C-alpha positions as CSV (number, residue, x, y, z in Angstrom):
1,X,-8.4,19.6,-18.1
2,X,-6.9,21.0,-14.9
3,X,-7.3,24.5,-13.6
4,X,-4.1,24.4,-11.7
5,X,-1.4,26.8,-12.7
6,X,1.4,24.3,-11.9
7,X,2.7,21.3,-13.8
8,X,0.5,18.3,-14.2
9,X,3.4,15.9,-13.6
10,X,6.5,16.9,-11.7
11,X,9.6,14.8,-11.1
12,X,12.4,16.3,-8.8
13,X,15.8,14.8,-8.1
14,X,14.8,11.3,-9.0
15,X,17.6,8.8,-8.3
16,X,17.6,5.0,-8.5
17,X,20.4,2.4,-8.6
18,X,20.3,-1.3,-9.4
19,X,23.3,-3.2,-8.0
20,X,25.6,-0.2,-8.0
21,X,24.5,1.0,-11.4
22,X,22.7,4.3,-11.3
23,X,19.7,4.0,-13.6
24,X,18.4,7.5,-12.8
25,X,20.7,10.3,-11.6
26,X,19.0,13.3,-10.2
27,X,16.3,13.4,-12.8
28,X,14.1,16.5,-13.0
29,X,11.1,16.8,-15.3
30,X,8.0,19.0,-15.4
31,X,5.2,18.3,-17.8
32,X,2.3,20.7,-18.4
33,X,-1.4,19.8,-18.7
34,X,-2.4,18.5,-22.2
35,X,1.3,18.5,-23.2
36,X,2.9,15.7,-25.3
37,X,6.4,15.3,-23.9
38,X,8.8,13.0,-25.8
39,X,11.6,11.2,-23.9
40,X,14.4,9.9,-26.0
41,X,17.9,8.5,-25.5
42,X,20.2,5.6,-26.4
43,X,19.5,2.1,-25.2
44,X,20.1,1.9,-21.4
45,X,19.6,5.7,-20.9
46,X,16.9,5.2,-18.2
47,X,13.8,6.0,-20.2
48,X,11.7,2.9,-19.2
49,X,13.1,3.1,-15.7
50,X,11.7,6.6,-15.5
51,X,8.2,5.4,-16.4
52,X,8.5,2.5,-14.0
53,X,9.3,4.8,-11.1
54,X,6.6,7.3,-12.0
55,X,3.9,4.6,-12.1
56,X,5.1,2.9,-8.9
57,X,6.8,-0.3,-10.2
58,X,10.1,0.8,-8.7
59,X,10.5,3.1,-5.6
60,X,13.3,5.7,-6.0
61,X,16.3,5.9,-3.7
62,X,15.7,9.7,-3.6
63,X,13.5,12.3,-5.2
64,X,9.8,13.4,-5.4
65,X,7.0,12.8,-7.9
66,X,3.8,14.7,-7.8
67,X,0.6,14.6,-9.9
68,X,-1.3,17.9,-9.8
69,X,0.7,18.7,-6.7
70,X,-0.1,15.4,-4.9
71,X,2.8,13.1,-4.0
72,X,3.0,9.7,-5.6
73,X,6.1,8.1,-4.1
74,X,5.3,5.4,-1.7
75,X,1.8,4.7,-3.1
76,X,0.8,1.3,-4.5
77,X,0.4,0.9,-8.2
78,X,-3.4,0.7,-7.9
79,X,-3.4,3.9,-5.8
80,X,-1.3,5.8,-8.4
81,X,-3.6,4.6,-11.2
82,X,-6.6,5.8,-9.2
83,X,-5.0,9.2,-8.9
84,X,-5.1,9.5,-12.6
85,X,-2.1,7.8,-14.3
86,X,-2.3,5.3,-17.1
87,X,0.5,3.2,-18.6
88,X,1.4,1.0,-21.5
89,X,4.5,-1.2,-21.8
90,X,7.0,-2.2,-24.4
91,X,5.9,-5.8,-24.7
92,X,2.3,-6.8,-25.1
93,X,0.5,-7.1,-21.7
94,X,-2.8,-8.5,-23.0
95,X,-4.3,-11.5,-21.2
96,X,-4.3,-14.4,-23.5
97,X,-7.5,-16.0,-22.3
98,X,-9.6,-12.8,-22.4
99,X,-11.5,-11.1,-25.1
100,X,-10.4,-7.6,-26.3
101,X,-13.3,-6.1,-24.4
102,X,-12.4,-8.0,-21.2
103,X,-8.8,-6.9,-21.5
104,X,-9.9,-3.3,-21.7
105,X,-12.2,-3.7,-18.8
106,X,-9.3,-4.7,-16.6
107,X,-8.1,-1.1,-16.9
108,X,-10.9,-0.1,-14.5
109,X,-10.0,-2.5,-11.7
110,X,-8.7,0.3,-9.4
111,X,-11.8,2.4,-10.0
112,X,-14.5,-0.1,-9.1
113,X,-16.5,0.7,-6.0
114,X,-17.6,-2.9,-5.2
115,X,-14.8,-4.8,-3.6
116,X,-14.5,-8.6,-3.3
117,X,-16.5,-8.7,0.0
118,X,-19.0,-6.1,-1.2
119,X,-19.7,-8.1,-4.3
120,X,-20.4,-11.2,-2.2
121,X,-23.3,-9.4,-0.5
122,X,-24.5,-7.2,-3.3
123,X,-24.7,-9.1,-6.6
124,X,-26.9,-6.5,-8.1
125,X,-24.4,-3.7,-7.6
126,X,-21.7,-5.9,-9.0
127,X,-23.7,-6.6,-12.2
128,X,-24.4,-2.9,-12.5
129,X,-20.7,-2.0,-12.2
130,X,-19.8,-4.8,-14.7
131,X,-22.3,-3.4,-17.2
132,X,-20.9,0.1,-16.7
133,X,-17.3,-1.1,-17.1
134,X,-18.2,-2.9,-20.3
135,X,-19.9,0.2,-21.7
136,X,-16.8,2.3,-20.9
137,X,-14.5,-0.3,-22.4
138,X,-16.5,-0.3,-25.7
139,X,-16.4,3.5,-25.8
140,X,-12.6,3.4,-25.3
141,X,-12.2,0.8,-28.1
142,X,-14.3,3.0,-30.3
143,X,-12.0,5.9,-29.7
144,X,-9.0,3.9,-30.9
145,X,-10.9,2.3,-33.8
146,X,-11.0,-1.2,-32.4
147,X,-14.7,-1.6,-31.5
148,X,-15.3,-4.3,-34.1
149,X,-12.7,-6.6,-32.4
150,X,-14.3,-6.4,-29.0
151,X,-15.3,-10.1,-28.8
152,X,-12.1,-11.5,-30.3
153,X,-9.3,-12.9,-28.2
154,X,-6.3,-10.5,-27.8
155,X,-4.0,-13.2,-29.2
156,X,-5.9,-13.2,-32.5
157,X,-4.9,-9.6,-33.2
158,X,-1.8,-8.3,-35.1
159,X,1.0,-6.6,-33.2
160,X,-0.2,-3.2,-34.2
161,X,-3.8,-4.0,-33.2
162,X,-2.6,-5.2,-29.8
163,X,-0.9,-1.8,-29.3
164,X,-4.1,0.0,-29.9
165,X,-6.0,-2.2,-27.5
166,X,-3.4,-1.5,-24.8
167,X,-3.8,2.2,-25.4
168,X,-7.6,1.8,-25.1
169,X,-7.1,-0.1,-21.8
170,X,-4.9,2.8,-20.5
171,X,-7.6,5.3,-21.6
172,X,-10.6,3.6,-20.2
173,X,-10.1,5.0,-16.7
174,X,-9.9,8.5,-18.0
175,X,-6.3,9.2,-16.8
176,X,-4.9,12.7,-16.4
177,X,-1.5,11.5,-17.5
178,X,-0.7,8.7,-20.0
179,X,2.7,7.0,-19.9
180,X,3.5,5.3,-23.3
181,X,6.5,3.1,-23.6
182,X,7.4,2.7,-27.3
183,X,3.9,2.5,-28.7
184,X,5.2,2.7,-32.3
185,X,8.3,0.6,-32.3
186,X,8.1,-2.3,-34.7
187,X,5.2,-0.8,-36.6
188,X,5.1,0.0,-40.3
189,X,5.3,3.6,-41.5
190,X,1.5,3.5,-42.1
191,X,0.8,2.3,-38.6
192,X,3.2,4.9,-37.1
193,X,1.2,7.6,-38.8
194,X,-2.0,6.1,-37.2
195,X,-0.4,6.3,-33.8
196,X,0.6,9.9,-34.5
197,X,-3.0,10.8,-35.3
198,X,-4.3,8.9,-32.3
199,X,-1.9,10.6,-29.8
200,X,-2.9,14.0,-31.1
201,X,-6.6,13.2,-30.6
202,X,-5.9,12.0,-27.1
203,X,-4.3,15.3,-26.3
204,X,-6.7,17.6,-28.2
205,X,-10.0,15.9,-27.6
206,X,-9.5,14.6,-24.1
207,X,-6.9,17.0,-22.7
208,X,-4.7,14.2,-21.5
209,X,-1.0,14.8,-20.8
210,X,1.2,12.3,-22.6
211,X,4.7,11.2,-21.5
212,X,6.1,9.3,-24.6
213,X,9.2,7.1,-24.6
214,X,9.9,6.1,-28.2
215,X,12.8,5.0,-30.5
216,X,10.9,6.1,-33.6
217,X,12.6,9.5,-33.6
218,X,10.6,11.0,-36.4
219,X,7.3,10.4,-34.5
220,X,8.7,12.0,-31.4
221,X,10.1,15.1,-33.2
222,X,6.8,15.6,-35.1
223,X,4.3,15.2,-32.3
224,X,6.0,16.4,-29.1
225,X,5.5,19.9,-27.7
226,X,8.9,19.4,-25.9
227,X,11.5,16.7,-25.9
228,X,13.6,15.5,-23.0
229,X,16.8,13.6,-23.7
230,X,18.4,11.1,-21.3
231,X,21.8,9.5,-21.3
232,X,23.2,7.2,-18.5
233,X,20.2,8.2,-16.3
234,X,20.9,12.0,-16.6
235,X,18.9,14.6,-18.5
236,X,21.3,16.0,-21.1
237,X,18.9,18.2,-23.0
238,X,15.4,19.5,-23.1
239,X,13.4,21.9,-25.3
240,X,11.4,22.1,-28.5
241,X,12.2,19.4,-31.0
242,X,14.1,21.6,-33.4
243,X,16.3,22.9,-30.5
244,X,17.0,19.3,-29.2
245,X,17.8,18.0,-32.7
246,X,20.6,20.6,-33.0
247,X,22.1,20.1,-29.6
248,X,25.7,18.8,-29.9
249,X,25.5,16.6,-26.7
250,X,22.4,14.9,-28.1
251,X,24.0,14.3,-31.4
252,X,27.0,12.8,-29.7
253,X,24.8,10.6,-27.5
254,X,23.4,9.1,-30.7
255,X,26.9,8.3,-32.0
256,X,27.0,11.3,-34.4
257,X,24.0,10.3,-36.4
258,X,21.6,13.0,-37.5
259,X,18.3,12.6,-35.6
260,X,16.3,13.2,-38.8
261,X,18.1,10.1,-40.3
262,X,17.5,7.9,-37.3
263,X,15.6,4.7,-38.3
264,X,11.9,5.6,-38.3
265,X,10.2,2.2,-38.1
266,X,10.6,-1.4,-39.0
267,X,8.4,-2.6,-41.8
268,X,6.2,-5.6,-41.3
C-alpha cells in the first residue's frame, strides 16, 4: 500500500471525441489507495472509454492522468502496465490455444527482465524467469480459486470461470490499480456474490485500488466505497452509494427507475 498522501489514480479534464461525438467531456476523477470506486451510467455514457483511456488504448484529446503522481498519458500500454495498472475487459480475452496457466502468465509480459535478444544469449535466465512466472501465475490462480484448472484450455471453462481467470491474469503482476470492465455482467446471482467476495479480498488483503465499471447495480452499490455516475461522457454525480442512489439527476439518467430495482444479473 502506498505511503503517499495523494490519490492513487487521478484523472483531470479528460476529453475524447470520436468522429465529432464527445465520448468523454472534461472528466475528473480521484481514487484513493485501496478504494473500490464504482463507475455506473446508461449505455453509451463513456464508462468503457474512460477505462480505455486510463490504460492507454486511446489517447485523450485533452486532460491528464497520473498514477501515484506519475503521468500516464503518452505512454505505451506495456509501460502503463509496468507502472502498476491491471485491466480486464467486457468480452473474454483468453487465448484459445493456451492453457489457463499460460494465459495467466501472459499478464507478466511487461515485467520480464529477459527480452527477446537477451533470451537468445541466456537460455538459463529465460528458463528461470519462465519458472518464476509460472509460480506467480499458480499463486494468482489460487487466490481466485481456479488453481485446479491450471492445465486446462481456457475455452473449456464456463463464462464465469473465464472471468475469474482474467482477474487472476490482471492480478499476477501485482498492480496498484485494477480496472474491471463488467466482471459480473451475465453471471448468476450466486456467481455475482462470489465476485463481490473476491473484490473485497483484493482490496482488503492486497491493498489494491479497484475502478469498477458494472451494470449489475446491486453489486456496485454494495461493494463500492464511492460511486461515480457518467452520462454522455460527463460526470453527473459522485459520492457514497446511498447518496448517489437518491440523486435526482442519476434517477433521471436511468429513465426514472429506482437503482435498487435495476436488474441485478442474468441467470444462466
